[in-house]
C-alpha positions in Angstrom: 103.7 16.7 80.2 102.8 20.5 80.5 102.1 20.6 76.8 99.6 17.7 77.3 98.0 19.4 80.3 97.6 22.8 78.3 96.1 20.8 75.5 93.7 18.8 77.8 92.7 22.3 79.5 92.4 24.2 76.3 90.0 21.3 75.1 88.0 21.4 78.1 87.8 25.3 77.9 86.7 25.2 74.2 83.9 22.9 75.1 82.8 24.8 78.1 82.9 27.9 75.9 80.4 26.2 73.6 78.1 25.5 76.4 78.4 28.6 78.5 79.0 32.4 78.4 82.6 33.5 78.7 82.0 34.9 82.2 80.5 31.7 83.6 83.6 29.7 82.1 86.1 32.1 83.8 84.3 31.9 87.2 84.4 28.2 87.0 88.1 28.1 86.0 88.6 30.5 88.9 86.8 28.2 91.4 88.9 25.3 90.2 92.1 27.2 90.5 91.1 28.7 93.9 90.1 25.4 95.2 93.3 23.5 94.1 95.4 26.4 95.6 93.7 26.0 99.0 94.2 22.2 98.9 97.9 22.7 98.0 98.5 25.2 100.7 96.6 23.0 103.2 98.7 19.9 102.3 102.2 21.7 102.2 101.9 24.3 105.0 103.4 23.2 108.4 100.3 24.3 110.1 101.5 23.1 113.7 104.7 24.9 113.3 102.9 27.9 112.0 100.5 27.9 114.9 103.5 27.7 117.4 105.3 30.4 115.5 102.1 32.8 115.6 101.8 32.1 119.3 105.3 32.8 120.1 105.1 36.1 118.0 102.0 37.0 119.7 103.5 36.4 123.1 106.6 38.5 122.3 104.3 41.3 121.1 102.5 41.2 124.3 105.5 41.4 126.4 106.9 44.2 124.2 103.7 46.1 124.8 104.0 45.6 128.5 107.5 46.9 128.4 106.4 49.9 126.4 103.4 50.6 128.7 105.6 50.6 131.9 108.6 52.5 130.4 111.0 49.8 130.6 114.7 50.4 130.0 115.6 51.0 126.5 117.8 48.1 125.9 115.5 45.5 127.1 112.6 47.0 125.1 114.9 46.9 121.9 115.9 43.4 122.5 112.3 42.3 123.0 111.3 44.3 119.7 114.0 42.3 117.8 112.8 39.1 119.1 109.2 39.9 118.1 110.5 40.9 114.5 112.6 37.5 114.5 109.6 35.5 115.5 107.2 37.4 112.9 109.9 36.7 110.1 109.9 33.0 111.1 106.2 32.8 110.4 106.7 34.6 107.1 109.5 31.9 106.2 107.3 29.1 107.3 104.5 30.1 105.0 106.2 31.7 102.0 107.0 28.4 100.3 103.5 26.9 100.7 102.0 30.1 99.4 104.2 30.3 96.3 103.5 26.7 95.6 99.8 27.2 95.8 99.9 29.9 93.1 100.7 27.1 90.5 97.2 26.1 89.7 96.2 29.6 88.8 99.3 30.3 86.7 98.9 26.9 84.9 95.3 27.6 84.0 96.0 31.2 83.0 98.6 29.9 80.6 96.6 27.0 79.5 93.3 28.8 78.9 95.1 31.7 77.2 92.2 33.3 75.8 90.8 36.7 76.8 87.1 37.2 77.0 87.4 39.8 74.2 88.0 36.7 71.9 84.6 35.6 72.8 82.8 39.0 72.8 81.8 41.8 70.3 82.0 44.6 72.7 84.7 46.0 74.8 84.4 45.5 78.7 85.2 48.3 81.1 88.2 47.5 83.5 86.1 46.3 86.4 84.2 43.8 84.3 87.3 42.2 82.5 88.0 38.5 82.3 91.2 39.0 84.8 89.0 40.5 87.5 86.2 37.6 87.1 88.9 34.9 87.3 90.9 36.2 90.1 87.7 37.2 92.1 86.4 33.8 91.9 89.7 32.1 92.5 90.3 34.2 95.6 86.8 33.6 97.0 87.1 29.8 96.4 90.7 29.7 98.1 89.4 31.5 101.0 86.3 29.6 101.4 88.0 26.3 101.0 91.1 27.3 103.4 88.4 28.2 106.1 86.6 24.8 105.7 90.1 22.9 105.6 91.3 24.7 108.6 88.4 23.3 110.8 89.6 19.8 109.8 
């Protein structure tokens, strides 16, 4: 199945490479990868549990700051600090799986496309204009924009 997917993506990439300049093809692939990543995260992340964890962690930090501001006893302050850390790690744990899973489209497309822009160019590019930078910048921008749109639904 992965071989078939790689073949399909490679064929589409080849056709796009005929129709468009290399940088536009990479931007298009980046937008597709970023969009798919945002949708996968949106579908897999436990948003309600994450919101609850964020609120609990924020409340714990607020209480910890009050203890620090009012010179509370050391034991109580440390206990609240560990509670704050535990709740923050709970948030990380809830989002780690969906975050890793949402990286799959970008990794699949990188492997499937598999060509660098230098294959399509005669001149060498500076580091800031390389194909990887174009791909990742467009993927990140697409994912962030789509995540913001999906968050309001």
